[in-house]
SEGU-651025 format. One record per atom (N, C-alpha, C): residue in one letter; x negated, y negated, z. Coordinates in steps of 0.1 Angstrom, whole numbers, plus 5000, padded with zeros to 4 digits. Layout:
# SEGU-651025
aXYZ;...
This chain:
# SEGU-651025
m887246505628;m888546465626;m888646375613;t889846365608;t890046285596;t889646145599;s888946085589;s888545945591;s889745855590;r889845755600;r891045665600;r890545535606;p891345425604;p890945305610;p890945305626;r890045245632;r889945235646;r889945095651;c890345075664;c890244945669;c888844905670;p888544775669;p887144735669;p886444725682;r886544845690;r885744855702;r885345005703;t884345035710;t883945175712;t884945245720;t884945375719;t885845455727;t885645435742;t884345435746;t884045425760;t884545295765;t884245185758;t884745055763;t886245045764;r886945105754;r888345095754;r888945175766;l888445295768;l888945375779;l888745315793;v887545245794;v887345175807;v888245065809;a888444985798;a889344865798;a890744905801;s891145025797;s892545075799;s892945085814;l891945105822;l892245115836;l892844995842;a892444875837;a892944755842;a894244705835;v894544765823;v895744715816;v896544825810;t896944915819;t897645035815;t898945005808;v899644895811;v900844865804;v900644815790;l899444785786;l899144735773;l898344835765;l898644965766;l897845065761;l897545045746;a898545005739;a898445005724;a898244865719;a898144765727;a898044625723;a896844605715;g897044535703;g895844485695;g895344585686;c895844705685;c895344805675;c896344825664;a896044805652;a896944825641;a897244965640;a898545005637;a898845145635;a898245195622;p897545305623;p896945365611;p897945415602;s897745385589;s898745425579;s898045515569;d898745615564;d898245705554;d899445745545;p899545675534;p900745705525;p900845845521;a899745925521;a899846065516;a900446155527;t900346115540;t900846205550;t901946155558;a902346025556;a903545975564;a904746035559;p905746045568;p907046115564;p907646035552;g908046115542;g908646055530;g907645995521;g906346005524;g905245955516;g905145805516;s905645735527;s905545595528;s904645555539;d904245425539;d903345375549;d904245355562;p903945425573;p904745425585;p904845285591;s903845195589;s903945065594;s904644965586;g905045005574;g905844925565;g905144815559;p905844715554;p905144605547;p904344515556;a904644515569;a903844435578;a902644515583;a901444475578;a900244555582;a899944545596;t900544445603;t900144425617;t901144505627;a901944585622;a902844665631;a902044755640;q902444755653;q901644825663;q902144965665;p901245055671;p901645195673;p902945205682;d903245115691;d904345125699;d905645065693;g905445015680;g906644965673;g906644815674;s905744745682;s905744605683;s905144545670;e905244415669;e904744345657;e904044215660;d903244175651;d902644045652;d903743935651;a903743845660;a904843745660;a904943665648;a903743655641;a903743565629;a904243635617;v904543765618;v904943845606;v906343895608;a907343865599;a908643915600;a908644065596;t909244155603;t909344295600;t910744335597;d910944405586;d912244455582;d912844545593;p914044515599;p914544595609;p914944745605;d915044755592;d915444895586;d914144975583;e912944915585;e911744985582;e911445085592;p911245215588;p911045325598;p909645305604;l909545335617;l908345345624;l907745475621;g906445495624;g905745625620;g906245745628;w907145735637;w907545845646;w909145865646;g909845805636;g911245835635;g912145705635;p912345645646;p913245525646;p912845415637;t913745325634;t913445205627;t913045095637;v912444985631;v912044875639;v913244815646;g914444815639;g915644755645;g916144845656;e916044975654;e916545065665;e915745045678;l914445025676;l913545005688;l913844875694;d914044765686;d914444635691;d915744635699;e916744705694;e918044715700;e917944795713;a917044895713;a916844975725;a916244895736;r915244805732;r914644715742;r915644625748;e916544565740;e917544475745;e918444545755;l918844675751;l919744745760;l919144775774;v917944835774;v917344875787;v917044755796;a916844645790;a916644525797;a917844485806;t919044535803;t920244515810;t920444615821;y919644725821;y919944835830;y919544795845;s920344855854;s919944845868;s918744935870;s918144925882;s917045005885;s917445155885;e918645185890;e919045325890;e919245375876;q919745295867;q919945335853;q918545355846;l917745265848;l916345265842;l915545385847;a915645415859;a914945535865;a915445655858;g916745665857;g917345785851;g917045805837;q916845695829;q916645705815;q915245765812;v914345775822;v913045825819;v912845965826;i913946025830;i913846155836;i914646265829;v914046375826;v914746495821;v914746595832;g915946615837;g916146685850;g915946835850;r915646885862;r915647035864;r916947065872;y917447185870;y918647225878;y918647375879;a919447425889;a919447565891;a920847625887;g920847745883;g922047815881;g922547805866;t923747855864;t924347865851;t925747795850;d926047715860;d927347645860;d927147515852;p927847495840;p927647375832;p927847245840;e928647245850;e929047125857;e927847075866;v926847165869;v925747125877;v924847025870;p924347055858;p923546955851;p924346835847;a925646855843;a926446745840;a926546645851;r926746695863;r926846615875;r925546535878;l924446605876;l923146535877;l923046415868;v923346445855;v923246335845;v924146225848;r925346255853;r926446155856;r925946075868;d925546145879;d925146075891;d923945985890;l922946035882;l921645975882;l921245895869;h922245895860;h922045825847;h920845895839;l920646025841;l919446085835;l919546085820;a918346075814;a918246095799;a918746225795;g918646325803;g919146455800;g918546565809;v918546685804;v918046805812;v917346895803;c916546985810;c915847095803;c916547225807;v916947305797;v917547435799;v916547535798;t916447625808;t915447735809;t916247865808;a915447975807;a916048105807;a916948135819;d916548075830;d917348095843;d918648025842;n918847935833;n920147865831;n921047915820;v920648035815;v921348095803;v921948225806;l923248235802;l923948365803;l924248425790;d924948345781;d925248385768;d925548265759;e925948285747;e926148175738;e927248085742;a928348135747;a929448055751;a929047965763;q928348015772;q927947945784;q926947835780;v926047865770;v925047765766;v925747645759;r926747685751;r927447575744;r928247495754;a928847555764;a929547485774;a928647385782;t927347435785;t926447355792;t925947225784;t925647245771;t925147135763;t926347035761;a927547095759;a928747005757;a928946925770;a928846985782;a929146915794;a928146805796;v926846825793;v925846725795;v926046615785;s926346645773;s926646545763;s927746455767;e928846515772;e929946445776;e929646355788;a928746395797;a928346315808;a927646185804;v926846205794;v926146085788;v927045995781;a928046045774;a929045965767;a929845885777;e930245955788;e931145895798;e930445775804;s929145775804;s928345655810;s928345535801;g928845555789;g928845445780;g927745435770;r926845535771;r925645535762;r926045585749;d925745515738;d926145545725;d925045625717;f924245705725;f923145785719;f923145915726;p922646025720;p922746155726;p921946175739;a922246275746;a921446315757;a920146385752;v919146385760;v917946475758;v918346605763;i918646705755;i918946835759;i917846925753;g916846965760;g915747035755;g915547175760;v914747255752;v914547395756;v913147435750;d912547525757;d911247585752;d911647705743;e911547675730;e911947785720;e910847785710;e909647835714;e908447835706;e908447955696;g909148065700;g909048195693;g908148285702;g908148405698;g907248505706;g907748515720;t906748505729;t907048535743;t907748415750;v907648295744;v908248175750;v909548145742;a910648205745;a911948185739;a912948195749;h913448085754;h914348075766;h915848105762;l916048115749;l917348145744;l917448285738;r916648375743;r916548515738;r917948575739;g918448635729;g919748695729;g920848595725;v920548465724;v921448365720;v921148305707;a919848275705;a919348225692;a918448325685;t918148295673;t917348385665;t915948405671;t915448525671;t914048555676;t913048525664;f912148435666;f911048405657;f909748465662;p908848495653;p907548545658;p906748435666;a905848475673;a904948385681;a904348285671;f903948165676;f903448065667;f902148095660;a901448195665;a900248245659;a900548285644;a901748335642;a902248375629;a902148255619;a902348135624;a902248015615;a900847995609;g899848005618;g898447995613;g898148105603;s898548235607;s898248345598;s898948335585;a900248285585;a900948265572;a900248175563;i899748055568;i899047965560;i897748015555;d897048095564;d895748155560;d895948255549;n896948345551;n897148455542;n897848425529;a898848325530;a899648305518;a899648165513;g898748085517;g898547955511;g899847865511;r900247825500;r901347735498;r902647805503;r902847935499;r903948005503;r904048015519;g902948025525;g902848025540;g903247895545;r902747785539;r903147655544;r904647635543;v905247675532;v906747655531;v907447745541;a906947865544;a907547955554;a907547885568;v906447825571;v906247765584;v907247645585;k907247565575;k908147445575;k909647495576;d909947595568;d911347645568;d911747705581;a910847765588;a911047825601;a911447725611;a910647605611;a910947495620;a912347435617;y912547415604;y913847355600;y915047445605;a914947575602;a915947665606;a916147675621;t915047675628;t915147675643;t915847545648;g915447435642;g916047305646;g917547305643;m917947355632;m919347355628;m920147445638;e919547565641;e920247655650;e920347595664;l919347525668;l919347465681;l920447355682;r920547275671;r921547175670;r922947235670;a923147355664;a924447415664;a924847455678;l923847485687;l924047515701;l924247395710;g923947275704;g924147155712;g922847095717;f921747145713;f920447095717;f920046975708;t919246885714;t918646775706;t917146775706;w916546845715;w915046855716;w914646995716;v913447025711;v912747145713;v911347115718;y910847195728;y909447175733;y908547255725;a908247225713;a907447285704;a907147185692;p906047195685;p905147315684;p903947295694;v903347415697;v902047415704;v900947385695;a900247275698;a899047235690;a897747275695;d897747355706;d896547395713;d895747495704;v894447475703;v893647565695;v893047665706;t893447785705;t893047885715;t891547925712;i890847955723;i889448005723;i889448155723;g890648215724;g890648365724;g890848425738;a890248535741;a890548605753;a890348525766;a889448425766;a889248345778;a890348245780;d891148225770;d892348145772;d893448225778;v893748205791;v894648285798;v896148235798;t896348125792;t897648065792;t898348055778;i897648015768;i898247985755;i898248115746;g897148165743;g897148295735;g897848285722;s898848375720;s899548375707;s900548255705;r900648175716;r901448055714;r900747955705;s899447965704;s898547885696;s898647925681;p898647835672;p898747875658;p897447935653;s896247905659;s895047955654;s893847925663;t892747995661;t891447955667;t890747855658;d891247825646;d890647735637;d891347605637;p890747495641;p891447365642;p892147325629;e891547355617;e892147315604;e893347395602;l893347525604;l894647605603;l895647565613;a895247535625;a896147495635;a896847365631;g896047265626;g896547145622;g897547155611;a897247245601;a898147265590;a899447315595;a899447415604;a900647475609;a901447375617;v900847295625;v901547195633;v902147085624;k901447045614;k901946945604;k903246995598;q903247115593;q904447175586;q905547185596;t905247225608;t906347245618;t906947115622;v906147015624;v906746885627;v907646835616;t907146855604;t907946805592;t909246885592;g909247015594;g910547095594;g911447045605;y910947025617;y911846975628;y912446835625;d911546745620;d912046615616;d913146625606;r913046705596;r914146715586;r915446775592;s915246855603;s916446915608;s917246825618;g916546715621;g917246625631;g917046665645;t916146755648;t915846795662;t914446735666;v914446675678;v913246615682;v912246715686;s911046725680;s910046815683;s909046755694;t908346835701;t907446795711;t906146865709;t905146795703;t903846855701;t903146865714;k902546985718;k902046995731;k900747095730;h899847085741;h899847015753;h898646925753;f898846795749;f897746705747;f896946685760;p895646675759;p894746675747;p894346815743;g894946925747;g894647055743;g894447155754;h895247255755;h895247355766;h894547485761;g894247495749;g893747625743;g892347655748;g891547555753;g890247585757;g890147605772;a891247595779;a891247605794;a891247755798;t890447785808;t890347925813;t891147945826;a892047855829;a892947865841;a894347825836;d895347875843;d896747845840;d897247725848;s897647625840;s898147505847;s899447525854;h900147635852;h901347665859;h900947685874;l899647735876;l899247775889;l898247675896;t897347625887;t896247535893;t895847435882;l894947345886;l894547245876;l893347295868;p893447325856;p892347365848;p891347255846;v890047285845;v888947185843;v888347215829;l888447115821;l887747115807;l886447035808;t885347105806;t884047045807;t883547005793;d884247025783;d883746985769;d883546835768;t882546805760;t882246665757;t883346605748;l883446475747;l884446415739;l884246465724;a883046475720;a882746515706;a883246655704;e883146745714;e883646885713;e885146885712;l885746805720;l887246795720;l887746745706;e886946645701;e887346585688;e887146685677;a886246775678;a886046875668;a887046995669;r887447035681;r888247155682;r889647125686;d889947045697;d891247035703;d892146925697;l891546815693;l892346705689;l892846695675;p892146755665;p892646755651;p894146795649;p894646895656;p896046935653;p896946825658;f896646755669;f897446645674;f897446525664;e896246505658;e896246395648;e897046425636;k897046555632;k897846595621;k899346585624;a899746615636;a901146605640;a901546455639;i900746365644;i901046225644;i901146175630;q900246215621;q900346175607;q901546225601;a902046335605;a903346395600;a904546335605;g904446245615;g905646175621;g906146235634;a905246295642;a905646355654;a906346245663;p907546275667;p908346185675;p907946185690;s907446305695;s907146315709;s905846405710;v905046365720;v903946445724;v903946475739;m903746605742;m903746645756;m902346635762;i902146575773;i900846565780;i900746675790;g899646745788;g899346865797;g898746815810;h898746915820;h898146885833;h896746955833;l895746875829;l894346925827;l893346825833;d892346875839;d891246785843;d890246775832;v890446675823;v889546665812;v888346575815;q887246635818;q886046565823;q885646455814;a885846465801;a885346365791;a886246245791;l887446255797;l888346135797;l888546085811;a888946165820;a889246115833;a888946225843;p887646245847;p887246355855;p887946345869;g888446465873;g889046475886;g890546435887;t891046385876;t892446335875;t893246415865;p894446475869;p895246545859;p895546445847;s895446505835;s895646415823;s896946355823;s897946415829;s899346365828;s899546235836;i898546205846;i898646085853;i897445995852;a896646025841;a895445955838;a895645845827;p895545715830;p895745615819;p894845645807;e893645695809;e892745725798;e893345815788;t894145915792;t894746015783;t895745935774;y896545855779;y897545785771;y896945685762;a895845615768;a895045525760;a894545585747;y893945705749;y893345775738;y894445815728;l895545865733;l896645915724;l897145795715;r897345675722;r897945565714;r896845485707;e895745455713;e894745375706;e893945445696;e893445565699;e892545635690;e893345715679;l894445775683;l895245855674;l896445775668;g896745665673;g897845575667;g899245625670;f899445695681;f900745755684;f901645645690;g902845625684;g903745525689;g905045585695;g905145715695;g906445775700;g906445795715;v907345895719;v907645925733;v906546015738;a905845975749;a904946065756;a905646125768;i905846255768;i906546325778;i905546415786;t905646415799;t904846495807;t905246645806;d904246735808;d904646875810;d905446875823;s906046985826;s906847005838;s906146955851;l906746865858;l906146815870;l906246905882;g906847025879;g906947125890;g905847235889;m904747205881;m903747305879;m902647295890;g901947405892;g900947405903;g899847315901;a899547275889;a898347185886;a898547045893;v899847005894;v900046875900;v900846885913;a901047005918;a901847015931;a901246945942;g902046875950;g901646805962;g901046665960;i900946615947;i900446485945;i901446385949;p901146295958;p902146195963;p902546105952;a903846065952;a904345965942;a903946015927;l904046135925;l903646195912;l904346125900;a905646115901;a906446055890;a906045905887;v905845835898;v905445695897;v904045685890;k903145765894;k901845765889;k901845805874;a902645895870;a902745935856;a903345815847;l904345745852;l904845635845;l903845515845;e903145495856;e902145385856;e901045415846;a900745545844;a899645585835;a900045565820;g901345575817;g901745565804;g902745665799;a903245745808;a904345845804;a905645775801;d906345825791;d907745765788;d908845855794;l908645985795;l909646075800;l908946165810;l909646185821;l909246275832;l909946405831;l909346515828;l909946645826;l910046735838;m911246765842;m911546865852;m910746845865;p911046735872;p910446725885;p911046825895;v910246855905;v910646965914;v912046935920;d912246815924;d913546775930;d914046655922;t914946675913;t915346565904;t915946445912;r916846475921;r917446365929;r916446285937;r915546355943;r914446285951;r913546195942;t913246255930;t912346185921;t913046055916;h914346065913;h915145955908;h915145845919;a915345885932;a915345795943;a913945725944;t912845805942;t911545745944;t911245645933;v911545675921;v911345585910;v912145455911;t913445475915;t914345365917;t913745265928;a913345325939;a912745245950;a911445175946;a910645235938;a909445175933;a909745055924;l910745075916;l911244965907;l911744845916;e912444885926;e913144775934;e912044695942;d911044765948;d910144695956;d908844645948;g908844665935;g907844615927;g906544695926;t906544815933;t905444905932;t905244945918;l906344975911;l906345015897;l906744895888;d905944865879;d906244745870;d907444775861;r908444695862;r909644725855;r909444715839;a908544625835;a908244615821;a907744745815;r906844815823;r906344945819;r907445045817;v908445045826;v909445145825;v910445115815;e910644985812;e911544945801;e910944985788;e909644975787;e908945015775;e909145165772;a909045245783;a909245385782;a910645415778;a911645365785;a913045385783;a913445345769;a912945235764;a913245195751;a912845285740;r911645345742;r911245445732;r912245565732;v912645605744;v913545725745;v914845695738;v915445585741;v916745545736;v916645535720;a915545465715;a915445455701;a915245595694;l914545675701;l914345815695;l915645885695;q916445875705;q917745945705;q918745885695;r918645765692;r919445705681;r918945755668;w917645775666;w917145835654;w917745975653;q917646055664;q918146195663;q919646195659;a920446105665;a921846105661;a922046075646;r921245975641;r921345935627;r921046045618;i919946115620;i919446225611;i920446335612;a920946375624;a921846485626;a923146455618;a923646325618;a924846295611;a924646305596;e923446275591;e923146285577;e923046435572;r922746525582;r922446665578;r923246755587;p924546775584;p925346855592;p924947005592;v925147075603;v924847215604;v925847295596;g925247385588;g926147465579;g926747585587;d927747645581;d928347765587;d927447885587;d926447885579;d925548005577;d924247975585;v924247895595;v922947855602;v922247985608;e923048075613;e922348195619;e921748285608;e922448295597;e921848375585;e920548305580;q920648175579;q919448095574;q918248115584;a918548115597;a917448135607;a916848275606;a917748375605;a917248505603;a916348525591;a916748465580;a916048475568;a914648405569;a914648285576;a913448205578;a912448285587;s912948345597;s912148425606;s911448545598;a912248615590;a911748725582;a910648675572;a910948555566;a910048505556;a908648465563;l908748415575;l907548375582;l906748495585;s907348605590;s906748725593;s906048785581;a906748785570;a906248845557;a905048765553;a905048635553;a903948555549;a902748575558;a903048595571;a901948605581;a901348745581;y902148845580;y901748985582;y901949075570;g902549025559;g902749105547;g903749205549;s904749185558;s905749285560;s907049235555;
C-alpha cells in the first residue's frame, strides 16, 4: 500500500484497544494528508495539522469553519450538524441513521416511512421501479417528506447503479458497461481511459440527480480473484489492485464533481470471498499482509480521492475479527478510520442479507461497532423501534449515535451545496449516453 503516516502504535495493539473504546475509533490519530491526491489538490486537513479523521480538532488549534474535510463537508458544516443532532429526540436520532427498505411502487409508501420514522432516507431497488415518471414521483415524495419534517438538507435517496448486471434503473437511466470496463479502459488506453472512467461517473451522477437521487451505491472497490469469486466478478474493476485503485479513484472523483454521494464498497474487500454474502457469511482466511497487498489498496485510493462514504461488507475477516461479521466488528471500523484515515460516513451493506440474518439486535450492534448508517434493515419500522428503545434505556450510547447522525447530516449538506453549484443540464441523457460509449470504446476498442 502507499506509504502514509500512521498512529504511533502497532496495528495489533490498536485493534485490540478498539474493543474497549469503540466510540473513540479515530481519537488521537492525525488525518493523513496528501496534497497530490486530495480533492482540488489541497491538504484535506487544512491549515490545522491536528485535524482528526472524523472532522474533530485539537482544542488548542482554531480551525477555519470553511475548510473542507477530506470527505466533502466543511469543518463548519460538521460542527453545525453536531449541534443539530444534539437537539434530536431519540426517535429522530434513530431515524437519521437508517436508510429504509420498502415494498412496492407506490411513492407514498416510502414517503410515509420517512415521515413517520424521521428516516435519513430510503434505498430504491428494481422492485420499486416502474418507469421514469414513477421514479421521479418516488424521489420527489421522499424529498418532500424530509422537507416537511423541517430538515434543511436532502434525503438520502440511494440506488445500486453500478453498470452491467447491477443496474436497478434499467430502462429508466442510461445503461453503462460493467465496472470491469473501468479497469480495462485504464489498462488499454492510459490517460484517455482515466478520463473516460471519470466522465462516466460524472455523467451517471448527473443523470441520477436529474431523477431525484442523492446517493449511488458505487463504485465497487473489490479486487476479484477470478472464477472462484462467485459474487463480484465483472462488478470488480480488475484482478490487479493497482488498476482497481486507479479506476476507483477516478470514479470517486467523477461522482464528487457531480454532487452525487458515492459509496465505495464492500470494505474490507469482497473480491476474494468464495461464498455469496447475500446467502451466507463468507470467511476470508487471508493474513493482514495479504489483505493489505490485494484488497485494501483500492479503498485507500478512494479515501485519498475524497470518498464521502464507504460501505462495510458482511464478511468473516479472520485477520481482523474472526467469527464476527465485519459490519458489526469494531476492528473493521477501527482499521478503516485509524489505518486508512477515513473520516466520512460508514454505511453497512444491506442488513437483510443472509450473512447477518438472525443476529439479535443487529442494528444496535452495527452502530456500537462504528457504523453511521444502517442500510435496508429487514423490517424498517421494527429496527427504528429497537434503536430508539436502546437509546432510551442507555443500551446504546447516545454520543455514538449523535456522532453517526452528524456525519450523515453534514454529508447531505455538502451534497446540497455541490448540487446547487452544478445544475443538471437539459442534455443530461445525451451526455450519459456519450460517456457510456466512450468508456466502452476505451475499454474494448469499439
